[in-house]
Backbone as a ProteinNet text record, in pm:
[ID]
protein_1_A
[PRIMARY]
XXXXXXXXXXXXXXXXXXXXXXXXXXXXXXXXXXXXXXXXXXXXXXXXXXXXXXXXXXXXXXXXXXXXXXXXXXXXXXXXXXXXXXXXXXXXXXXXXXXXXXXXXXXXXXXXXXXXXXXXXXXXXXXXXXXXXXXXXXXXXXXXXXXXXXXXXXXXXXXXXXXXXXXXXXXXXXXXXXXXXXXXXXXXXXXXXXXXXXXXXXXXXXXXXXXXXXXXXXXXXXX
[TERTIARY]
22571.7	22511.2	22464.5	22596.4	22579.1	22464.8	22468	22378.4	22259.9	22197.5	22082.4	22029.4	22145.9	22116	22085.3	22154.5	22133.3	22006.6	21951.4	21821.5	21703.1	21738.1	21613.2	21596.6	21709.8	21707.9	21656.6	21600.2	21551.7	21652.5	21776.8	21913.6	21923.3	21869.3	21887	21865.6	21771.3	21751.9	21823.6	21922.9	22030.5	22164.9	22180.9	22319.5	22338	22227.7	22224.2	22378.9	22427.3	22542.5	22663	22658.4	22755.4	22800.3	22680	22687.1	22717.5	22721.7	22743.1	22873.9	22966	23122.9	23174.2	23305.1	23379.2	23415.9	23496	23512	23408.1	23268.3	23198.3	23168.8	23186.6	23157.8	23290.3	23394	23502.4	23480.6	23443.9	23414	23313.5	23204.2	23057.5	23151.1	23187.2	23268.9	23359	23442.8	23535.9	23444.6	23363.1	23281.9	23180.4	23142.9	23057.8	23133.7	23250.4	23354.9	23386.8	23414.2	23449.7	23331.8	23228.9	23118.8	23114.5	23132.9	23124.7	23215.9	23370.9	23478	23498.7	23468.8	23525.2	23379.2	23431.2	23316.8	23348	23237.6	23238	23110.9	23160.8	23061.7	23047.3	22921.2	22802.1	22730.2	22629.5	22548.9	22537.5	22512.1	22476.7	22378	22244.9	22159.1	22137.9	22257.6	22282.1	22393.8	22458.8	22547	22524.3	22385.1	22335	22236.4	22245.4	22138.5	22142.5	22260.7	22259.4	22158.7	22177.7	22095.5	21947.3	21899.4	21804.4	21703.8	21799.1	21709.9	21722.8	21804.4	21814.7	21801.8	21707	21679.2	21723.2	21797.4	21876.3	21762.6	21658.2	21559.2	21538.7	21575.8	21564.9	21706.2	21797.2	21977.2	21971	21977.4	22015.1	22168.2	22189.1	22339.5	22403.6	22535.8	22636.4	22725.6	22738.5	22852.2	22952.1	23041.3	23135.9	23232.3	23209.4	23328.3	23397.9	23485.4	23590	23559.3	23536	23521.9	23425.6	23357.2	23271.8	23314.5	23268.6	23298.3	23351.1	23473.3	23500.3	23460.6	23389.5	23385.8	23236.5	23219.4	23084.6	22984.2	22857.1	22760.9	22769.6	22846.3	22859.2	22821.4	22856.7	22826	22706	22626	22488.7	22478.7	22575.5	22561.3	22548.1	22559.1	22579.6	22689.9	22743.5	22869.3	22832.7	22944.1	22953.3	22842.8	22719.2	22613.7	22636.5	22612.3	22606	22488.7	22428.7	22286	22287.4	22169.5	22127	22171.1	22189.1	22245.4	22417.9	22479	22632.1	22677.8	22779.4	22822.5	22861.7	22882.8	22891	23066.8	23111.5	23265.1	23297.8	23438.7	23514.1	23452.2	23470.2	23455.1	23293.8	23207	23053.7	23021.2	23117.6	23102.4	23132.7	23236.1	23297.1	23189.7	23114.3	23013.7	22924.5	22884.1	22752.4	22815.5	22917.2	22979	22954	23018.5	23009.2	22857.4	22792.5	22626.7	22586.3	22596.3	22552.3	22603.1	22718.8	22787.6	22724.6	22691.6	22623	22479	22426.6	22260.6	22204.3	22084.5	21973.8	21984	22033.5	22034	22035.8	21956.5	21977.1	22022.1	21970.8	22002.4	22103.7	22193	22230.5	22168.4	22161.7	22077.3	22114.9	22025.3	22065.5	22170.3	22269.7	22383.6	22319.2	22227	22167.4	22124.9	22209.9	22146.6	22053.6	21984.2	21874.1	21778.1	21729.9	21669.9	21713.1	21857.8	21918	21910.6	21919	21941.7	21786.1	21695.1	21527.3	21511.7	21579	21563.6	21629.1	21715.3	21780.2	21960.5	21985.1	22150.9	22197.7	22261.2	22303.2	22454.4	22462.8	22581.1	22660.9	22736.6	22818.7	22943.4	22983.3	23129.3	23207.6	23312.1	23373.1	23363	23391.4	23455.2	23301.3	23248	23100.7	23126.5	23237.3	23261.2	23396.6	23389.2	23538.8	23527.7	23644.8	23691.2	23666.5	23611.6	23598.5	23756.5	23763.3	23887.7	23998.4	23957.7	24067.4	24030.8	24050.6	24029.5	24081.7	24005.3	24047.7	24062.5	24028.7	24065.5	24003.7	23889.3	23830.3	23872.9	23953.2	23985.5	24073.2	24043.5	24121.6	24102.7	23963.8	23907.7	23778.2	23769.7	23663.2	23555.6	23516.2	23419.1	23441.1	23557.3	23605.8	23537.9	23551.2	23505.8	23365.4	23309.2	23174.2	23088	23139	23103.5	23142.7	23254.3	23294.7	23151.3	23124.6	22985.6	22886.4	22874.5	22756.3	22742.1	22881.1	22899.4	22885.5	22943.8	22905.3	22776.9	22705.2	22557.8	22481.1	22513.2	22444.8	22500.5	22610.3	22668.6	22585.1	22581.5	22503.8	22360.4	22288.5	22143.2	22073.5	22178.5	22093.6	22141	22099.1	22127.9	22127.1	22188.9	22231.4	22235.4	22308.1	22347.8	22459.1	22495.2	22581.3	22662.8	22785.6	22903.3	22975.2	22951.1	23044.9	23179.1	23265.5	23414.2	23489.5	23486.3	23584.4	23695.7	23838.5	23969.9	24017.7	24133.7	24176.1	24144.1	24109.3	24055.7	23914.3	23833.4	23721.7	23720	23851.8	23843.5	23892.4	23974.2	23978.4	23903.2	23748.4	23661.4	23591.7	23658.4	23594	23627.6	23706.1	23732.9	23603.2	23543.1	23419.8	23279.3	23335.8	23165.8	23217.8	23117	23112.1	23041.2	23145.4	23114	23024.9	23006.9	22902.5	22784.5	22763.1	22620.1	22574.9	22678.4	22690.3	22771.2	22720.8	22836	22917.6	23061.1	23154.3	23200.9	23164.3	23238.3	23346.5	23430.3	23581.4	23632	23659.1	23745.7	23819.6	23894.1	23940.7	23859.1	23917.6	23838.9	23789.1	23648.8	23622.1	23658.5	23776.4	23843.1	23905.9	23956.9	24020.2	24179.8	24224.6	24341.4	24331.3	24225.1	24231.3	24111.7	24043.1	23914.6	23935.5	24053.1	24105.4	24167.3	24173.7	24246.5	24184.2	24048.1	23991.6	23838.4	23804.5	23673.3	23570	23625.6	23527.5	23540	23416.6	23420	23374.9	23392.1	23350.8	23196.7	23120.9	23001.6	22924.9	22947.4	22877.3	22731.2	22652.7	22524.3	22452.8	22491.4	22416.3	22464.3	22585.2	22613.7	22515.7	22479.9	22420.4	22275.1	22196.2	22090.6	22051	22151.7	22128.9	22162.6	22240.6	22235	22115.5	22072.1	21938.5	21842.8	21828.4	21703.4	21708.8	21824.1	21858.6	21846.7	21844.7	21814.9	21640.2	21578.1	21432.9	21415.9	21506.1	21460.7	21466.7	21401.8	21367.6	21492.2	21544.3	21642.4	21647.5	21764.2	21757.6	21730	21656.9	21636.4	21748.7	21874.5	21958.7	21961.5	21855.2	21809.7	21749.8
-323.6	-207.4	-216.6	-273.4	-276.4	-405.1	-498.6	-596.8	-546.1	-475.7	-435.5	-317.7	-254.3	-144.6	-259.7	-328.2	-419.1	-492.2	-535.6	-593.9	-475.6	-377.2	-259.4	-235.5	-335.7	-317.7	-442.1	-438.7	-551.1	-661.4	-602.3	-702.4	-783.1	-766.6	-872.4	-1019.7	-1022.6	-1202.5	-1252.5	-1162.1	-1209.5	-1203.5	-1173.5	-1127.3	-1217.9	-1296.9	-1359.3	-1434	-1514.3	-1559.5	-1485.5	-1362.7	-1292.1	-1201.8	-1164.6	-1102.4	-1195.9	-1334	-1412.5	-1464.7	-1405.5	-1477.2	-1356.4	-1421.9	-1371.9	-1228.7	-1227.6	-1072.4	-971.9	-1004.4	-910.2	-866.4	-949.9	-957.6	-843.7	-858.4	-797.7	-648	-644.6	-493	-440.3	-497.5	-429.3	-375.4	-470.4	-413.1	-299.9	-298.3	-187.2	-30.6	-55.5	43	117.9	5.7	56.2	134.3	74.3	141.6	332.8	314.1	419.2	515.6	499.7	594.8	671.9	555.4	611.3	692.6	682.4	767.1	886.8	885.6	986.5	1035.5	1117	1207.8	1120.1	1037.7	959.8	952.5	995.5	976.6	881.2	849.1	941.5	894.6	964.4	928.7	767.7	727.8	563.9	541.1	606.6	562.7	574.6	635.5	629.3	546.8	469.2	391.2	310.2	252.4	174.4	226	345.7	437.2	369.7	359.5	284	167	73.5	-43.5	-7.7	84.3	107.9	159.6	224.4	343.2	244.9	124.7	30	-99.6	-140	-308.3	-408.6	-538	-597.8	-603.3	-613.7	-667.1	-550.3	-403.6	-305.2	-260	-301	-293.6	-292.9	-179.7	-178.9	-150.6	-68.5	5.7	7.7	11.5	-11.3	95.5	217.1	312.5	280.9	263.8	227.4	332.2	368.8	478.4	409.7	484.9	427.6	452.1	568.2	580.7	726.1	730.9	847.4	988.6	1080.2	1217.4	1235.4	1283.4	1305.1	1448.4	1539.3	1663.1	1684.2	1792.5	1803.8	1836.3	1758.6	1775.9	1708.3	1657.4	1594.2	1444.4	1346.2	1226.1	1183.4	1099.4	1076.3	929.9	851.4	709.6	656.6	750	722	788.3	679	729.7	831.5	933.9	1090.2	1189.8	1118.3	1229.6	1298.5	1429.1	1501.2	1581.8	1632	1679.1	1817.3	1816.2	1955.5	2095	2092.1	2219.2	2237.7	2143.2	2106	2155.6	2244.5	2262.7	2115.9	2139.9	2036.3	1972.7	1869.2	1831.4	1826.6	1873.1	1848.4	1749.3	1627	1481	1512.7	1549.4	1546.4	1677.5	1782	1870.8	1831.4	1716.8	1663.4	1590.3	1509.3	1414.1	1480.8	1606.5	1679.6	1750.2	1780.5	1850.5	1727.3	1613.1	1482.3	1473.9	1492.8	1446	1540.3	1669.1	1757.8	1734.7	1689.4	1684	1548.1	1478.9	1315	1285.1	1416.4	1405.9	1530.9	1515.2	1625.4	1705.6	1680.5	1767.3	1911.7	1990.8	2138.2	2186.9	2152	2211.4	2099.2	2138.2	2036.1	1995.3	1865.9	1787.2	1839.6	1808.5	1820.2	1746	1789.1	1721.1	1600	1565.1	1460.5	1392.6	1246.3	1168.6	1063.1	1081.7	1025.4	978	1049.4	1037.5	915.2	924.5	795.6	651	672.6	548.9	514.4	574.9	480.1	473.5	516.4	434.6	321.8	253.9	144.3	142.4	285.9	297.2	286.7	178.9	155.6	217.6	326.5	418.5	359.5	283.6	190.2	240.8	280.7	291.8	175.3	159.6	2.2	12.4	114.7	127.6	228	194.2	262	364.4	370.6	502.9	529.8	655.6	724.6	811.6	842.2	950.5	1088.8	1177	1323.5	1349.2	1424.5	1461.3	1374.8	1269.7	1165.2	1063.9	1075.2	982	837.2	746.7	620	560	632.8	594.5	451.7	435.6	269.3	182.8	210	106.5	-9.9	-126.7	-260	-288.9	-272.5	-290.8	-431.5	-437.3	-564.5	-495.3	-372.5	-316.2	-369.6	-367.6	-434	-571.3	-644.8	-790.2	-790.1	-694.3	-691.8	-634.5	-566.5	-458.9	-545.6	-622.9	-732.9	-841	-863.9	-969.7	-909.3	-797.2	-733.6	-721.3	-704.7	-690.1	-843.9	-934.8	-1084.8	-1115.2	-1072.4	-1116	-1051.5	-933	-856.1	-956.7	-970	-1062.2	-1188.9	-1239.8	-1373.6	-1370.5	-1301.7	-1275.9	-1195.2	-1135.5	-1038.9	-1051.8	-1020.8	-1010.9	-865.6	-845.5	-714.2	-585.4	-593.5	-487.2	-420.3	-268.3	-191.1	-149.1	-177.9	-175.1	-58.8	71.6	208.6	223.5	151.7	185.9	290.8	376.9	523.4	509.4	482.8	497.6	372.8	346.4	204.1	143.2	203.4	152.7	56.4	123.1	52.3	-31	-17.1	-118.1	-241.7	-240.7	-373.9	-469.4	-424.8	-502.1	-585.7	-530	-588.2	-741.1	-794	-945.6	-1001.5	-918.4	-1012.5	-1024.7	-975.2	-935.2	-1004.1	-1091.6	-1163.5	-1053.5	-1051.7	-960.3	-1024.9	-1157.9	-1223.2	-1206	-1137.6	-1145.3	-960.7	-899.2	-764	-683.8	-540.6	-426.1	-378.5	-362.8	-279.7	-161.3	-49.2	62.9	121.7	149.2	183.1	320	408.9	534.2	577.1	687.8	761.5	801.7	823.8	870.4	1030.4	1071.6	1208.2	1329.3	1266.6	1392.9	1476.6	1614.2	1696.4	1639.4	1556.5	1507.4	1415.1	1369.5	1244.4	1257.2	1352	1387.3	1363.5	1473.7	1493.1	1361	1252.1	1146.5	1048.6	1094.4	964.4	977.1	1020.4	1047	1157.9	1222.4	1335.8	1272.1	1271.7	1213	1078.2	998.5	862.5	825.7	931.9	914.2	789.3	764.7	672.8	654.2	780.3	778	754.5	807	743.5	583.6	550.1	399.2	308.9	354.1	271.4	284.1	400.3	386.3	291.3	304.6	227.7	72.7	12.4	-93.1	-123.8	-61.5	-96.5	-106.1	-24.2	-41.6	-140.9	-203.1	-313.3	-419	-426.7	-538.7	-538.5	-456.4	-455.2	-409.8	-306.1	-247.4	-94.5	-26.4	128.3	211.5	299.3	362.7	463.1	504	611.3	736.4	816.8	957.8	1035.6	1061.7	1121.1	1233	1310.5	1455.4	1498.3
13003.3	12955.4	12779.1	12700.9	12561.9	12552.3	12625.2	12572.1	12607	12697.2	12716.6	12602.1	12555.6	12425.2	12297.5	12291.6	12170.9	12183	12284.6	12319.5	12292.2	12258.3	12233	12078.1	12008.9	11851.6	11802.3	11652.7	11621.5	11580.7	11579.9	11541.1	11635.7	11760.6	11867	11852.8	11775.1	11767.7	11675.9	11579.4	11514.4	11572.9	11700.9	11735.3	11880.5	11919.1	12030.3	12088.3	11964.2	11961.2	11966.8	11885.1	11902	12064.3	12113	12222.5	12353.8	12328.5	12455	12412.4	12331.2	12330.8	12432.2	12471.2	12564.9	12533.5	12400.1	12366.5	12396.6	12383.1	12362.7	12523.3	12609.4	12767.8	12821	12759	12795	12736	12607.2	12560.1	12635.8	12657.4	12756.7	12896.1	12939.1	13061	13049.7	12944.6	12906.2	12887	12826.7	12749.3	12889.7	12945	13061	13165.6	13160.1	13292.1	13216.1	13111.4	13046.9	13058.3	13033.9	13060.9	13205.6	13286.9	13441.3	13473.7	13392.6	13438.1	13350.9	13208	13120.5	13027.8	12949.7	12864.8	12742.1	12724.4	12582.4	12485.7	12377.3	12274.4	12162.6	12132.3	12146.8	12285.4	12302.1	12432.9	12406	12564.9	12576.2	12467.4	12497	12417.1	12258.9	12210	12064.4	12004	12088.3	12070.6	11940.2	11947	11818.2	11776	11746.2	11672.2	11527.6	11471.9	11301.5	11312.6	11432	11410.4	11444.4	11525.4	11554.2	11442.4	11367.3	11242.1	11140.1	11130.9	11001.1	11041.1	11054.6	11054.5	10954.4	10997.6	10909	10771.3	10790.9	10679.4	10611	10643.7	10538.2	10464.5	10536.1	10477.9	10321.8	10262.8	10086.9	10080.7	10162.6	10134	10284.4	10265.6	10392.2	10354.3	10459.6	10435.2	10568.6	10553.7	10670.1	10688	10843.2	10874.9	10979.3	11020.1	11117.2	11287	11324.1	11481.4	11483.4	11610	11606.9	11599.4	11561.1	11594.6	11751.7	11782.6	11908.4	11974	11900.7	11969.5	12039.5	12094	12145.4	12060.6	12106.6	12024.2	11862.5	11863.5	11718.4	11675.8	11752.8	11750.2	11768.9	11669.4	11712.5	11687.5	11679	11639.3	11487.2	11429.3	11265.9	11180.2	11108.5	11067.5	10966.1	10971.9	10911.4	10958.9	11012.2	11029.7	11159.2	11184	11298.2	11350.1	11452.3	11475.7	11369.9	11366.8	11275.6	11336.4	11462.8	11487.9	11460.2	11428.8	11452.8	11311.9	11286.2	11182.6	11088	10958.7	10895.2	10904.1	10966.8	10974.6	10797.9	10818.1	10679.9	10573.8	10606.2	10543.2	10504.4	10577.2	10563.2	10436.3	10445.1	10355.2	10238.5	10223.1	10104.7	10018.9	10111.8	10077.6	10018.2	10073.6	10017.5	9895.7	9869.5	9747.2	9625.2	9665.4	9561.8	9536.8	9631.2	9610	9499.8	9534.8	9434.8	9333.7	9270.5	9153.6	9081.6	9151.5	9115.6	9112.4	9147.3	9157.3	9102.3	9143.4	9088.2	9246.8	9365.5	9435.6	9452	9455.6	9450.6	9567.4	9702.6	9822.4	9877.7	9974.2	10065.7	10162	10196.5	10307.4	10440.2	10526.6	10658.5	10711.2	10796.6	10844.7	10929.2	10940.5	11038.9	10927.7	10922.5	10787.7	10853.4	10941.6	10997.8	10857.2	10759.4	10650.9	10541.4	10546.4	10484.1	10538.4	10674.9	10779.7	10746.7	10763.7	10756.4	10636.8	10536.9	10385	10361.8	10435.6	10438.2	10426.2	10434.6	10434	10579.7	10618.1	10747	10757.2	10836.4	10841	10955.6	10918.2	11016.3	11061.6	11193.3	11196.3	11236.4	11226.6	11283.1	11431.6	11478.1	11635.2	11690.9	11776.6	11831.4	11938.1	11986	12098.8	12074.1	12147.1	12174.2	12312.5	12329.3	12439.1	12364.2	12463.9	12406.9	12350.4	12239.7	12163	12189.7	12183.1	12175.3	12035.7	11931.9	11799.6	11814.6	11783.1	11791.2	11947	12032.4	12159.7	12227.9	12150.9	12171.9	12061.4	11991.1	11876.6	11944.4	11881.3	11905	12053.4	12107.6	12236.3	12213.9	12080.1	12053.8	11966.9	11937.8	11885	11716.9	11664.8	11550.9	11510.9	11610.5	11576.1	11567.6	11680.6	11660.3	11522.4	11477	11374.1	11241.9	11260.7	11132.2	11133.3	11267.4	11256.1	11189.4	11217.1	11143.6	10992.9	10937.6	10788	10720.3	10812	10768	10786	10866.2	10873.9	10789.2	10711.1	10609.1	10484.2	10474.2	10358.9	10322.8	10441.5	10445.8	10437.8	10526	10513.5	10393.1	10334.9	10209.2	10089.1	9989.6	9854.7	9796.4	9704.3	9631.8	9709.8	9817.8	9909.9	9838.1	9866.9	9800.9	9906.9	9938.8	10031.3	9999.4	10041.1	10002.9	10102.3	10031.5	10146.5	10087.5	10173.1	10139.2	10223	10163.4	10225.4	10241.8	10269.3	10297.6	10413.6	10539.4	10649.4	10633.8	10566.4	10514.5	10424.1	10329.5	10214.3	10250.4	10350.2	10419	10437.8	10453.1	10494	10376.7	10260.2	10140.6	10165.1	10253.2	10235.4	10314.8	10380.8	10445.6	10351.9	10208.4	10125.7	10029.5	9975.5	9856.8	9726.4	9655.8	9557.8	9440.5	9426.9	9355	9373.3	9494.1	9569.3	9564.9	9589.9	9628.9	9543.7	9574.7	9484.6	9577.5	9566.9	9667.2	9574.9	9616.4	9564.9	9661.6	9590.7	9662.4	9596.7	9709.6	9637.6	9775.6	9757.8	9847.2	9976.8	10085.9	10159.8	10155	10185.1	10162	10251.9	10317	10417.8	10326.9	10372.4	10308.1	10257.1	10332.9	10305.9	10163	10125.1	10037.6	9942.1	9956.2	9861.8	9707.1	9680.4	9552.7	9504.3	9554.8	9516.5	9458.1	9436.2	9373.6	9449.2	9551.5	9599.9	9512.5	9488.4	9386.5	9250.7	9205.3	9056.9	9081.7	9204.6	9195.5	9196.2	9183	9153.4	9255.6	9388	9484.3	9463.7	9470.4	9474.6	9372.8	9248.8	9133.7	9095.9	9108.1	9084.4	9182.3	9317.2	9404.3	9355.8	9332.8	9290.2	9131.2	9049.3	8932.8	8970	9068.1	9098.4	9176.8	9261.5	9314.9	9225.7	9134.5	9052.1	8959.8	8930.2	8845.2	8919.5	9050	9116	9207.8	9129.9	9170.7	9326.8	9347.2	9476.4	9470.5	9555.3	9538.5	9569.4	9489.8	9513.3	9609.8	9690.1	9781.6	9732.7	9810.4	9793.1	9887.3	9806.3	9887.4	9919.9	9845.4	9881.5	9983.3
[MASK]
+++++++++++++++++++++++++++++++++++++++++++++++++++++++++++++++++++++++++++++++++++++++++++++++++++++++++++++++++++++++++++++++++++++++++++++++++++++++++++++++++++++++++++++++++++++++++++++++++++++++++++++++++++++++++++++++

């Protein structure tokens, strides 16, 4: 199942070696089985939404999340993003609060962050599936190996990418990134438990656009 879904993205040509590895075959069998037996988010066709919307060639920014939202009508395959009809989760509310403080955005953007993705912001969760109402239920099954391979691929194939790492979990991925060629922005996580410990006031949006401009890349319209 996963192999077929990846083949529908432009990333497939870069991932042929990765999806042929034994761990990925085991992951594919596990995830396929889970979708048959349980309520899993996101929908199958949305698992690789981040890859579909942001081809490797277009990646300017990587925002790393942990695992998908586990509530009904929330997860859509993009880290921190939810469907337009869904109320803003607490972390996304805080992201938008910082965005308004850090930019000229007058109105809060839609909770669906697809416009960011289509501009080159890869909204990547480390784990790409989850059981309903059970956070981290698909952690340590192989997804982390796969998404680490995506970060390594971006690090190797691209130059001057901004990696936004919110919270300790995401910051562990910094070891996969060459800081002499890319910019890493770190702060606490935007969740209500930690946003006041360094996320608010960290100015990730203006810092990202400043770096992109200095490196001859079109800034992101976050609004």
